[in-house]
Backbone as a printed PyTorch tensor [residue, N CA C, xyz], in Angstrom:
tensor([[[-17.6200,   1.5980,   0.1000],
         [-16.4090,   2.4020,   0.1180],
         [-16.5180,   3.4010,   1.2730]],

        [[-15.4430,   3.5400,   2.0140],
         [-15.4050,   4.4100,   3.1850],
         [-15.2360,   5.8670,   2.7240]],

        [[-16.3160,   6.6110,   2.7180],
         [-16.2850,   7.9860,   2.2120],
         [-15.4520,   8.9050,   3.0950]],

        [[-15.3790,   8.6130,   4.4030],
         [-14.5480,   9.4440,   5.2870],
         [-13.0630,   9.2490,   4.9760]],

        [[-12.6680,   8.0410,   4.6130],
         [-11.2720,   7.8090,   4.2360],
         [-10.9670,   8.5080,   2.9150]],

        [[-11.9000,   8.4760,   1.9790],
         [-11.7230,   9.1650,   0.6960],
         [-11.5670,  10.6730,   0.9410]],

        [[-12.4060,  11.2320,   1.8080],
         [-12.3140,  12.6700,   2.1150],
         [-10.9680,  12.9970,   2.7550]],

        [[-10.4860,  12.1350,   3.6520],
         [ -9.1710,  12.3490,   4.2590],
         [ -8.0880,  12.3350,   3.1720]],

        [[ -8.1810,  11.3770,   2.2480],
         [ -7.2100,  11.2840,   1.1670],
         [ -7.1710,  12.5390,   0.3190]],

        [[ -8.3380,  13.0860,   0.0110],
         [ -8.3810,  14.3340,  -0.7640],
         [ -7.7390,  15.4890,   0.0100]],

        [[ -7.9540,  15.5070,   1.3140],
         [ -7.4300,  16.6040,   2.1370],
         [ -5.9100,  16.5590,   2.2780]],

        [[ -5.3180,  15.3600,   2.2710],
         [ -3.8680,  15.2610,   2.4950],
         [ -3.0620,  15.1000,   1.2120]],

        [[ -3.7090,  14.9450,   0.0640],
         [ -2.9660,  14.6900,  -1.1740],
         [ -2.0080,  15.8330,  -1.4680]],

        [[ -0.7510,  15.4530,  -1.6430],
         [  0.3090,  16.3900,  -2.0080],
         [  1.2150,  15.6560,  -2.9820]],

        [[  1.5760,  16.2920,  -4.0420],
         [  2.5170,  15.6810,  -4.9840],
         [  1.9020,  14.6100,  -5.8470]],

        [[  2.7530,  13.8930,  -6.5840],
         [  2.2610,  12.9590,  -7.5880],
         [  1.8030,  11.6000,  -7.0480]],

        [[  2.2650,  11.2120,  -5.8630],
         [  1.8910,   9.8920,  -5.3530],
         [  0.5210,   9.9300,  -4.6830]],

        [[ -0.2790,   8.8910,  -4.9070],
         [ -1.6030,   8.8690,  -4.2740],
         [ -1.4900,   8.6400,  -2.7720]],

        [[ -2.4030,   9.2210,  -2.0100],
         [ -2.3890,   9.0160,  -0.5680],
         [ -3.1240,   7.7480,  -0.1290]],

        [[ -3.9700,   7.2020,  -0.9850],
         [ -4.7650,   6.0270,  -0.6270],
         [ -4.3610,   4.8360,  -1.4880]],

        [[ -4.2570,   3.6620,  -0.8520],
         [ -3.8000,   2.4570,  -1.5410],
         [ -4.6920,   1.2770,  -1.1920]],

        [[ -5.1930,   0.6210,  -2.2280],
         [ -5.9750,  -0.6010,  -2.0690],
         [ -5.0170,  -1.7830,  -2.1660]],

        [[ -4.9530,  -2.5770,  -1.1040],
         [ -4.1320,  -3.7830,  -1.0930],
         [ -5.0140,  -4.9610,  -1.4950]],

        [[ -4.6920,  -5.5990,  -2.6120],
         [ -5.5080,  -6.7450,  -3.0190],
         [ -5.2760,  -7.8840,  -2.0360]],

        [[ -6.2690,  -8.7310,  -1.9100],
         [ -6.2200,  -9.8450,  -0.9710],
         [ -6.9420, -11.0170,  -1.6320]],

        [[ -6.2220, -12.0770,  -1.8980],
         [ -6.7890, -13.2090,  -2.6360],
         [ -7.9840, -13.8250,  -1.9190]],

        [[ -7.9930, -13.8120,  -0.5860],
         [ -9.1110, -14.3960,   0.1570],
         [-10.3380, -13.4930,   0.1450]],

        [[-10.1500, -12.2040,   0.3770],
         [-11.2920, -11.2950,   0.4880],
         [-11.6910, -10.6540,  -0.8300]],

        [[-10.7610, -10.5400,  -1.7540],
         [-11.0830, -10.0000,  -3.0810],
         [-10.4500, -10.9080,  -4.1390]],

        [[-10.9950, -12.1300,  -4.3050],
         [-10.3940, -13.0470,  -5.2810],
         [-10.2920, -12.4130,  -6.6760]],

        [[-11.2970, -11.6150,  -7.0190],
         [-11.2490, -10.8370,  -8.2570],
         [-11.2110,  -9.3690,  -7.8470]],

        [[-10.0190,  -8.7510,  -7.8570],
         [ -9.9140,  -7.3700,  -7.4020],
         [-10.4030,  -6.3390,  -8.4110]],

        [[-10.6870,  -6.7490,  -9.6390],
         [-11.0240,  -5.7910, -10.6930],
         [-12.2580,  -4.9470, -10.3840]],

        [[-13.3640,  -5.5190,  -9.8750],
         [-14.5220,  -4.6610,  -9.5570],
         [-14.2090,  -3.5980,  -8.4990]],

        [[-13.4400,  -3.9590,  -7.4780],
         [-13.0890,  -2.9750,  -6.4480],
         [-12.2030,  -1.8830,  -7.0390]],

        [[-11.2450,  -2.2650,  -7.8720],
         [-10.3420,  -1.2890,  -8.4840],
         [-11.1150,  -0.3600,  -9.4170]],

        [[-12.1210,  -0.8910, -10.0990],
         [-12.9240,  -0.0790, -11.0240],
         [-13.7060,   1.0120, -10.2920]],

        [[-13.9050,   0.8630,  -8.9870],
         [-14.6540,   1.8580,  -8.2050],
         [-13.7580,   2.8530,  -7.4760]],

        [[-12.4470,   2.6610,  -7.5020],
         [-11.5510,   3.5630,  -6.7870],
         [-11.5560,   4.9450,  -7.4280]],

        [[-11.4550,   5.9970,  -6.6290],
         [-11.4300,   7.3530,  -7.1790],
         [-10.1950,   7.5830,  -8.0500]],

        [[-10.4200,   8.0940,  -9.2410],
         [ -9.3340,   8.3530, -10.1990],
         [ -8.3280,   9.3270,  -9.6280]],

        [[ -7.0520,   9.0070,  -9.8330],
         [ -5.9750,   9.9030,  -9.4490],
         [ -5.7100,  10.0150,  -7.9630]],

        [[ -6.5310,   9.4080,  -7.1250],
         [ -6.3910,   9.5200,  -5.6830],
         [ -5.8520,   8.2340,  -5.0550]],

        [[ -5.9120,   7.1460,  -5.8210],
         [ -5.5850,   5.8350,  -5.2620],
         [ -4.4870,   5.1160,  -6.0320]],

        [[ -3.8410,   4.2570,  -5.2990],
         [ -2.9030,   3.3110,  -5.8710],
         [ -3.3720,   1.9160,  -5.5220]],

        [[ -2.7830,   0.9180,  -6.1800],
         [ -3.1380,  -0.4740,  -5.9540],
         [ -1.8610,  -1.2560,  -5.6980]],

        [[ -1.8640,  -2.0400,  -4.6110],
         [ -0.7660,  -2.9570,  -4.3290],
         [ -1.2820,  -4.3520,  -4.6650]],

        [[ -0.7470,  -4.9340,  -5.7370],
         [ -1.1830,  -6.2370,  -6.2370],
         [ -0.4450,  -7.3380,  -5.4870]],

        [[ -1.2150,  -8.1210,  -4.6740],
         [ -0.6030,  -9.1400,  -3.8220],
         [ -1.0890, -10.5550,  -4.0950]],

        [[ -1.7730, -10.8280,  -5.1440],
         [ -2.3050, -12.1680,  -5.4040],
         [ -1.1730, -13.1410,  -5.7420]],

        [[ -0.3320, -13.4490,  -4.7750],
         [  0.8710, -14.2500,  -5.0200],
         [  0.5930, -15.6530,  -5.5370]],

        [[ -0.3690, -16.3270,  -4.9450],
         [ -0.6020, -17.7270,  -5.2740],
         [ -1.6370, -17.9350,  -6.3810]],

        [[ -2.1370, -16.8630,  -6.9410],
         [ -3.1400, -17.0040,  -8.0020],
         [ -2.5280, -17.7540,  -9.1860]],

        [[ -3.2010, -18.7960,  -9.6630],
         [ -2.6370, -19.5780, -10.7630],
         [ -2.4300, -18.7470, -12.0340]],

        [[ -3.2320, -17.7460, -12.2200],
         [ -3.1110, -16.9010, -13.4120],
         [ -2.6860, -15.4860, -13.0030]],

        [[ -1.7020, -15.4040, -12.1190],
         [ -1.2810, -14.1100, -11.5720],
         [ -0.8400, -13.1400, -12.6600]],

        [[ -0.0690, -13.5990, -13.6180],
         [  0.4230, -12.7060, -14.6700],
         [ -0.7350, -12.1640, -15.5020]],

        [[ -1.6850, -13.0140, -15.8370],
         [ -2.8400, -12.5720, -16.6310],
         [ -3.7030, -11.5950, -15.8270]],

        [[ -3.9320, -11.9040, -14.5710],
         [ -4.7030, -11.0000, -13.7150],
         [ -3.9560,  -9.6870, -13.5510]],

        [[ -2.6470,  -9.7640, -13.3950],
         [ -1.8330,  -8.5610, -13.2940],
         [ -1.9360,  -7.6980, -14.5410]],

        [[ -1.9560,  -8.3220, -15.7070],
         [ -2.0800,  -7.5730, -16.9690],
         [ -3.4350,  -6.8640, -17.0380]],

        [[ -4.4940,  -7.5470, -16.6320],
         [ -5.8200,  -6.9170, -16.6180],
         [ -5.8400,  -5.7500, -15.6340]],

        [[ -5.2450,  -5.9660, -14.4910],
         [ -5.1950,  -4.9310, -13.4620],
         [ -4.3850,  -3.7290, -13.9480]],

        [[ -3.2620,  -3.9780, -14.6050],
         [ -2.4210,  -2.8850, -15.1190],
         [ -3.1810,  -2.0590, -16.1450]],

        [[ -3.9280,  -2.7180, -17.0250],
         [ -4.7040,  -1.9970, -18.0390],
         [ -5.7930,  -1.1500, -17.3770]],

        [[ -6.4740,  -1.7120, -16.3820],
         [ -7.5230,  -0.9840, -15.6800],
         [ -6.9320,   0.2130, -14.9140]],

        [[ -5.8120,  -0.0010, -14.2490],
         [ -5.1660,   1.0930, -13.5120],
         [ -4.7400,   2.2100, -14.4630]],

        [[ -4.1940,   1.8570, -15.6080],
         [ -3.7730,   2.8750, -16.5800],
         [ -4.9800,   3.6760, -17.0710]],

        [[ -6.0730,   2.9800, -17.3570],
         [ -7.2690,   3.6510, -17.8630],
         [ -7.8840,   4.5810, -16.8160]],

        [[ -7.7250,   4.2330, -15.5550],
         [ -8.3450,   5.0180, -14.4760],
         [ -7.3670,   5.9440, -13.7600]],

        [[ -6.1440,   6.0670, -14.2700],
         [ -5.1100,   6.9050, -13.6490],
         [ -4.8610,   6.5050, -12.1840]],

        [[ -4.6980,   5.2060, -11.9790],
         [ -4.3780,   4.6630, -10.6660],
         [ -2.9560,   4.1170, -10.7170]],

        [[ -2.1860,   4.3560,  -9.6940],
         [ -0.8190,   3.8620,  -9.6200],
         [ -0.8310,   2.3910,  -9.2150]],

        [[ -0.0210,   1.5830,  -9.8810],
         [  0.0510,   0.1450,  -9.5830],
         [  1.4490,  -0.2170,  -9.1250]],

        [[  1.5280,  -0.9750,  -8.0360],
         [  2.7750,  -1.6010,  -7.6160],
         [  2.4980,  -3.0850,  -7.4020]],

        [[  3.4850,  -3.8950,  -7.6940],
         [  3.3750,  -5.3470,  -7.5530],
         [  4.1780,  -5.7640,  -6.3310]],

        [[  3.5560,  -6.5310,  -5.4550],
         [  4.2190,  -6.9680,  -4.2290],
         [  5.1260,  -8.1580,  -4.4830]],

        [[  6.3970,  -7.9820,  -4.1060],
         [  7.3250,  -9.0920,  -4.0460],
         [  7.7460,  -9.7590,  -5.3380]],

        [[  7.5180,  -9.1550,  -6.4880],
         [  7.8710,  -9.8030,  -7.7580],
         [  8.3770,  -8.7450,  -8.7430]],

        [[  9.6820,  -8.5380,  -8.7440],
         [ 10.2740,  -7.5010,  -9.5910],
         [ 10.0930,  -7.7970, -11.0760]],

        [[ 10.1290,  -9.0570, -11.4530],
         [  9.9630,  -9.4060, -12.8750],
         [  8.5580,  -9.0680, -13.3650]],

        [[  7.5450,  -9.4290, -12.5760],
         [  6.1740,  -9.1170, -12.9630],
         [  5.9670,  -7.6030, -12.9570]],

        [[  6.5300,  -6.9160, -11.9770],
         [  6.4100,  -5.4570, -11.9360],
         [  6.9930,  -4.8480, -13.2030]],

        [[  8.1490,  -5.3200, -13.6450],
         [  8.7680,  -4.8030, -14.8660],
         [  7.9090,  -5.1200, -16.0890]],

        [[  7.3770,  -6.3300, -16.1380],
         [  6.5370,  -6.7240, -17.2790],
         [  5.2710,  -5.8770, -17.3660]],

        [[  4.7600,  -5.4580, -16.2240],
         [  3.5230,  -4.6660, -16.1880],
         [  3.8020,  -3.1610, -16.1890]],

        [[  5.0740,  -2.7760, -16.2440],
         [  5.4660,  -1.3590, -16.1620],
         [  4.8880,  -0.7320, -14.9020]],

        [[  5.0110,  -1.4770, -13.8080],
         [  4.4660,  -1.0550, -12.5150],
         [  5.6050,  -0.8200, -11.5350]],

        [[  5.2480,  -0.2340, -10.4120],
         [  6.1980,  -0.0950,  -9.3240],
         [  6.3330,  -1.4200,  -8.5840]],

        [[  7.1730,  -1.4260,  -7.5750],
         [  7.4450,  -2.6360,  -6.8090],
         [  7.2120,  -2.3690,  -5.3300]],

        [[  6.5250,  -3.3000,  -4.6760],
         [  6.2690,  -3.2280,  -3.2400],
         [  7.1370,  -4.2800,  -2.5530]],

        [[  8.0030,  -3.8160,  -1.6520],
         [  8.9030,  -4.7060,  -0.9270],
         [  8.2670,  -5.1240,   0.3850]],

        [[  8.2270,  -6.4120,   0.6400],
         [  7.6790,  -6.9050,   1.8970],
         [  8.7530,  -6.8280,   2.9750]],

        [[  8.4100,  -6.2150,   4.0760],
         [  9.3710,  -6.0730,   5.1540],
         [ 10.5810,  -5.2320,   4.7580]],

        [[ 10.4040,  -4.4220,   3.7200],
         [ 11.4960,  -3.5730,   3.2470],
         [ 12.6120,  -4.3320,   2.5710]],

        [[ 12.4130,  -5.6230,   2.3340],
         [ 13.4610,  -6.4950,   1.8090],
         [ 13.6250,  -6.3320,   0.3080]],

        [[ 14.8040,  -5.9090,  -0.0970],
         [ 15.1350,  -5.7630,  -1.5120],
         [ 15.2310,  -7.1420,  -2.1580]],

        [[ 14.8200,  -7.2250,  -3.4080],
         [ 14.7630,  -8.5100,  -4.0980],
         [ 15.9750,  -8.7170,  -4.9890]],

        [[ 16.9670,  -9.4120,  -4.5120],
         [ 18.1160,  -9.7890,  -5.3150],
         [ 18.8170,  -8.6160,  -5.9690]],

        [[ 19.4140,  -8.8970,  -7.1190],
         [ 20.2290,  -7.9000,  -7.8150],
         [ 19.4580,  -7.1900,  -8.9170]],

        [[ 18.1670,  -7.4630,  -9.0340],
         [ 17.3810,  -6.8180, -10.0800],
         [ 17.3120,  -5.3170,  -9.8390]],

        [[ 17.3220,  -4.5670, -10.9280],
         [ 17.1500,  -3.1260, -10.8200],
         [ 15.7630,  -2.8030, -10.3000]],

        [[ 15.6570,  -1.7080,  -9.6000],
         [ 14.3640,  -1.3120,  -9.0450],
         [ 13.6930,  -0.3100,  -9.9720]],

        [[ 12.3670,  -0.3670, -10.0530],
         [ 11.6380,   0.6340, -10.8440],
         [ 11.6890,   1.9960, -10.1660]],

        [[ 11.1390,   3.0040, -10.8360],
         [ 11.1300,   4.3540, -10.2590],
         [ 10.3470,   4.4140,  -8.9680]],

        [[  9.2430,   3.6850,  -8.8860],
         [  8.4280,   3.7270,  -7.6810],
         [  8.6110,   2.4430,  -6.8860]],

        [[  9.0930,   2.6010,  -5.6760],
         [  9.2390,   1.4880,  -4.7500],
         [  8.5050,   1.8650,  -3.4700]],

        [[  7.6530,   0.9550,  -3.0020],
         [  6.9770,   1.1100,  -1.7210],
         [  7.3770,  -0.0910,  -0.8690]],

        [[  7.0940,  -0.0320,   0.4180],
         [  7.4540,  -1.1510,   1.2870],
         [  6.5250,  -1.2210,   2.4820]],

        [[  6.3160,  -2.4370,   2.9430],
         [  5.6400,  -2.6220,   4.2260],
         [  6.7300,  -2.7790,   5.2730]],

        [[  6.5110,  -2.1880,   6.4410],
         [  7.4730,  -2.3020,   7.5360],
         [  6.7200,  -2.5360,   8.8410]],

        [[  7.3060,  -3.3760,   9.6770],
         [  6.6580,  -3.7360,  10.9340],
         [  7.4990,  -3.3830,  12.1590]],

        [[  8.7350,  -2.9650,  11.9210],
         [  9.6110,  -2.6060,  13.0420],
         [ 10.7360,  -1.7080,  12.5250]],

        [[ 11.5870,  -1.2550,  13.4340],
         [ 12.6510,  -0.3050,  13.0810],
         [ 13.6730,  -0.9200,  12.1220]],

        [[ 13.9750,  -2.2000,  12.2560],
         [ 14.9330,  -2.8530,  11.3560],
         [ 14.3990,  -2.8660,   9.9290]],

        [[ 13.1470,  -3.2380,   9.7560],
         [ 12.5470,  -3.2570,   8.4190],
         [ 12.4550,  -1.8410,   7.8510]],

        [[ 12.1980,  -0.8680,   8.7090],
         [ 12.1230,   0.5120,   8.2550],
         [ 13.4760,   0.9740,   7.6950]],

        [[ 14.5530,   0.6820,   8.4040],
         [ 15.8950,   1.0400,   7.9070],
         [ 16.1790,   0.3360,   6.5820]],

        [[ 15.8290,  -0.9290,   6.4960],
         [ 16.0440,  -1.7060,   5.2720],
         [ 15.2730,  -1.0860,   4.1020]],

        [[ 14.0350,  -0.7050,   4.3320],
         [ 13.2050,  -0.1180,   3.2770],
         [ 13.7520,   1.2300,   2.8270]],

        [[ 14.2200,   2.0220,   3.7670],
         [ 14.8060,   3.3230,   3.4030],
         [ 16.0670,   3.1220,   2.5720]],

        [[ 16.9130,   2.1550,   2.9500],
         [ 18.1230,   1.8610,   2.1670],
         [ 17.7770,   1.3750,   0.7680]],

        [[ 16.6570,   0.6820,   0.6280],
         [ 16.2290,   0.1770,  -0.6810],
         [ 15.6140,   1.2800,  -1.5400]],

        [[ 15.4080,   2.4560,  -0.9670],
         [ 14.8800,   3.5760,  -1.7310],
         [ 13.3700,   3.6600,  -1.7960]],

        [[ 12.6810,   3.0120,  -0.8550],
         [ 11.2160,   3.0610,  -0.8530],
         [ 10.7370,   4.4950,  -0.6300]],

        [[  9.8150,   4.9140,  -1.4720],
         [  9.2630,   6.2730,  -1.3710],
         [  8.1320,   6.3440,  -0.3470]],

        [[  7.3830,   5.2580,  -0.2140],
         [  6.3060,   5.1820,   0.7760],
         [  6.5390,   3.9690,   1.6560]],

        [[  6.3700,   4.1590,   2.9610],
         [  6.5660,   3.0880,   3.9240],
         [  5.2380,   2.8160,   4.6180]],

        [[  4.6710,   1.6460,   4.3670],
         [  3.4050,   1.2660,   4.9800],
         [  3.7010,   0.6030,   6.3190]],

        [[  3.5920,   1.3910,   7.3800],
         [  3.9030,   0.9400,   8.7310],
         [  2.6760,   0.2100,   9.2660]],

        [[  2.8900,  -1.0610,   9.6570],
         [  1.7290,  -1.8810,  10.0120],
         [  2.0920,  -3.0050,  10.9810]],

        [[  1.0460,  -3.6230,  11.5390],
         [ -0.3580,  -3.2130,  11.5520],
         [ -0.6100,  -2.1880,  12.6620]],

        [[ -1.3070,  -1.1500,  12.2930],
         [ -1.5870,  -0.0900,  13.2580],
         [ -2.6760,  -0.5260,  14.2300]],

        [[ -3.7660,  -1.0330,  13.7020],
         [ -4.9200,  -1.4390,  14.4950],
         [ -5.2500,  -2.8990,  14.2010]],

        [[ -6.1170,  -3.5250,  14.9950],
         [ -6.5240,  -4.8970,  14.6840],
         [ -7.0660,  -4.9870,  13.2530]],

        [[ -6.7440,  -6.0810,  12.5970],
         [ -7.1100,  -6.2320,  11.1980],
         [ -7.6010,  -7.6390,  10.9040]],

        [[ -8.5040,  -7.7410,   9.9510],
         [ -9.0210,  -9.0470,   9.5420],
         [ -7.9450,  -9.8890,   8.8540]],

        [[ -6.9060,  -9.2560,   8.3350],
         [ -5.8230,  -9.9980,   7.6830],
         [ -5.0410, -10.8550,   8.6770]],

        [[ -4.9270, -10.3730,   9.9110],
         [ -4.1840, -11.0880,  10.9480],
         [ -4.9820, -11.0410,  12.2490]],

        [[ -6.1050, -11.7860,  12.3110],
         [ -6.9570, -11.7170,  13.4960],
         [ -6.1920, -12.1190,  14.7590]],

        [[ -6.3290, -11.2930,  15.7900],
         [ -5.6840, -11.5780,  17.0600],
         [ -4.1960, -11.2650,  17.0970]],

        [[ -3.6490, -10.7630,  15.9970],
         [ -2.2190, -10.4530,  15.9490],
         [ -1.8840,  -9.1860,  16.7170]],

        [[ -0.6100,  -9.0450,  17.0430],
         [ -0.1410,  -7.8540,  17.7460],
         [ -0.2650,  -6.6380,  16.8350]],

        [[ -0.5390,  -5.4910,  17.4260],
         [ -0.6610,  -4.2420,  16.6710],
         [  0.2790,  -3.1970,  17.2690]],

        [[  0.6230,  -2.2220,  16.4730],
         [  1.4900,  -1.1270,  16.9230],
         [  0.7360,  -0.1190,  17.7710]],

        [[ -0.5140,   0.1230,  17.4370],
         [ -1.2770,   1.1700,  18.0930],
         [ -0.8060,   2.5320,  17.6020]],

        [[ -1.4780,   3.5590,  18.0380],
         [ -1.1710,   4.9190,  17.5950],
         [  0.2540,   5.3180,  17.9920]],

        [[  0.6370,   5.0770,  19.2310],
         [  1.9650,   5.4980,  19.6930],
         [  3.0850,   4.7200,  18.9990]],

        [[  2.9080,   3.4260,  18.8130],
         [  3.9110,   2.6280,  18.1110],
         [  4.0510,   3.0640,  16.6580]],

        [[  2.9200,   3.3530,  16.0250],
         [  2.9700,   3.8270,  14.6410],
         [  3.7030,   5.1680,  14.5800]],

        [[  3.3540,   6.0820,  15.4740],
         [  3.9950,   7.4020,  15.4750],
         [  5.5030,   7.3110,  15.7160]],

        [[  5.9070,   6.3940,  16.5720],
         [  7.3400,   6.2200,  16.8510],
         [  8.0900,   5.8130,  15.5790]],

        [[  7.5440,   4.8590,  14.8400],
         [  8.1850,   4.4430,  13.5850],
         [  8.0560,   5.5260,  12.5160]],

        [[  6.9110,   6.1710,  12.4580],
         [  6.6890,   7.2170,  11.4520],
         [  7.6880,   8.3580,  11.6160]],

        [[  8.0870,   8.6590,  12.8420],
         [  9.0560,   9.7300,  13.0900],
         [ 10.4030,   9.4060,  12.4510]],

        [[ 10.6980,   8.1350,  12.2590],
         [ 11.9580,   7.7020,  11.6460],
         [ 11.8450,   7.5060,  10.1380]],

        [[ 10.6400,   7.5700,   9.6050],
         [ 10.4170,   7.2570,   8.1930],
         [ 10.9420,   8.3320,   7.2500]],

        [[ 10.9090,   9.5630,   7.6720],
         [ 11.2780,  10.6680,   6.7960],
         [ 10.0290,  11.3980,   6.3440]],

        [[ 10.1770,  12.6440,   6.0320],
         [  9.0370,  13.4970,   5.6860],
         [  8.2600,  12.9460,   4.4930]],

        [[  6.9530,  12.8830,   4.6500],
         [  6.0640,  12.4980,   3.5620],
         [  6.1230,  11.0480,   3.1510]],

        [[  6.7330,  10.1800,   3.9590],
         [  6.8830,   8.7820,   3.5670],
         [  6.0630,   7.8180,   4.4080]],

        [[  5.6160,   8.2270,   5.5860],
         [  4.9420,   7.3180,   6.5100],
         [  3.4800,   7.1300,   6.1340]],

        [[  3.1170,   5.8990,   5.8540],
         [  1.7320,   5.5360,   5.5520],
         [  1.2730,   4.5180,   6.5860]],

        [[ -0.0230,   4.4380,   6.7860],
         [ -0.5960,   3.5270,   7.7690],
         [ -1.2710,   2.3570,   7.0550]],

        [[ -1.1660,   1.1870,   7.6590],
         [ -1.7990,  -0.0200,   7.1330],
         [ -2.2230,  -0.8920,   8.2970]],

        [[ -3.3750,  -1.4970,   8.1760],
         [ -3.8610,  -2.4040,   9.2050],
         [ -4.9990,  -1.7940,  10.0090]],

        [[ -6.2330,  -2.2020,   9.6890],
         [ -7.3950,  -1.6930,  10.4090],
         [ -7.6960,  -0.2440,  10.1120]],

        [[ -7.2990,   0.2210,   8.9380],
         [ -7.4410,   1.6350,   8.5940],
         [ -8.8070,   1.9170,   7.9760]],

        [[ -9.4200,   2.9780,   8.4550],
         [-10.6810,   3.4790,   7.9230],
         [-10.7460,   4.9720,   8.1730]],

        [[-11.8430,   5.5820,   7.7640],
         [-11.9940,   7.0240,   7.8960],
         [-11.9530,   7.5270,   9.3210]],

        [[-12.3960,   6.7220,  10.2720],
         [-12.3620,   7.1460,  11.6760],
         [-10.9760,   6.9320,  12.2810]],

        [[-10.3550,   5.8020,  11.9890],
         [ -9.0720,   5.4870,  12.6180],
         [ -7.9110,   6.3020,  12.0590]],

        [[ -7.9430,   6.6660,  10.7900],
         [ -6.8080,   7.3630,  10.1720],
         [ -6.5460,   8.7110,  10.8320]],

        [[ -7.5700,   9.3750,  11.2490],
         [ -7.4230,  10.7110,  11.8420],
         [ -6.6810,  10.6750,  13.1810]],

        [[ -6.6430,   9.5300,  13.8260],
         [ -5.9660,   9.3970,  15.1150],
         [ -4.4500,   9.4450,  14.9800]],

        [[ -3.9270,   9.2830,  13.7540],
         [ -2.4830,   9.1830,  13.5700],
         [ -1.7880,  10.5290,  13.4370]],

        [[ -2.5290,  11.5790,  13.1480],
         [ -1.9540,  12.9170,  13.1120],
         [ -1.3470,  13.3020,  11.7770]],

        [[ -0.7190,  14.4700,  11.7430],
         [ -0.2570,  15.0600,  10.4840],
         [  0.9350,  14.3560,   9.8400]],

        [[  1.6560,  13.5200,  10.5650],
         [  2.7900,  12.8030,   9.9750],
         [  2.3270,  11.7330,   8.9820]],

        [[  1.0690,  11.3350,   9.0540],
         [  0.5480,  10.2800,   8.1780],
         [  0.3260,  10.8290,   6.7750]],

        [[  1.1170,  10.3520,   5.8250],
         [  1.0670,  10.8360,   4.4400],
         [  0.1630,   9.9970,   3.5470]],

        [[ -0.2270,   8.8290,   4.0200],
         [ -1.0390,   7.9480,   3.1920],
         [ -1.5490,   6.7760,   3.9980]],

        [[ -2.4150,   6.0050,   3.3530],
         [ -3.0200,   4.8630,   4.0390],
         [ -3.3020,   3.7510,   3.0600]],

        [[ -3.1060,   2.5430,   3.5250],
         [ -3.4660,   1.3580,   2.7620],
         [ -4.5920,   0.6280,   3.4700]],

        [[ -5.4530,   0.0010,   2.6920],
         [ -6.5860,  -0.6980,   3.2800],
         [ -7.1210,  -1.7380,   2.3080]],

        [[ -7.9470,  -2.6140,   2.8450],
         [ -8.6870,  -3.5720,   2.0260],
         [-10.1710,  -3.3050,   2.2290]],

        [[-10.6320,  -3.5560,   3.4530],
         [-12.0720,  -3.4460,   3.7630],
         [-12.6350,  -2.0720,   3.4320]],

        [[-11.8860,  -1.0190,   3.6410],
         [-12.3880,   0.3300,   3.4010],
         [-12.7350,   0.5710,   1.9350]],

        [[-12.1850,  -0.2480,   1.0430],
         [-12.4160,  -0.0510,  -0.3890],
         [-13.3480,  -1.0830,  -1.0170]],

        [[-13.8280,  -2.0580,  -0.2320],
         [-14.7340,  -3.0650,  -0.8160],
         [-16.0900,  -3.0140,  -0.1550]]])
């Protein structure tokens, strides 16, 4: 676990939403439960992304119980029905709202450009994970926003809503400045 990222999270925490978010990844964390069990209580949230897992609902139920016991916020990526069943928030991919289903109280979104950012804001996302900021193992060799690109989008996100995702760790997060309200990561938490 990246202790410098944890220290940054403690320093920037304001309000009820956690500043740090663990994004599950079926390839790198096939069983996310051990990593979630080690997350600092009350400081972290979990974005559940195991889309293709054959037992996604069962794994989601286990994850929801663990998050509740550890005071961790849970959002489900891209599946409003599962989010409702788990009494979790919803994570919108690319800021894209999912059909006519009602949205839960907590909505987060990943955004990669200005169009997705506008879409996510219209959908009522409270946190916008602007990505990828830096090179990441999730998308090796893919294009990145860099510090200036992230800051440009973050300026449009609205106060306290801009979060960083992609290659985030305790050293890289500090480069983004005071507009950064939160961070999502995988490697930093495993």
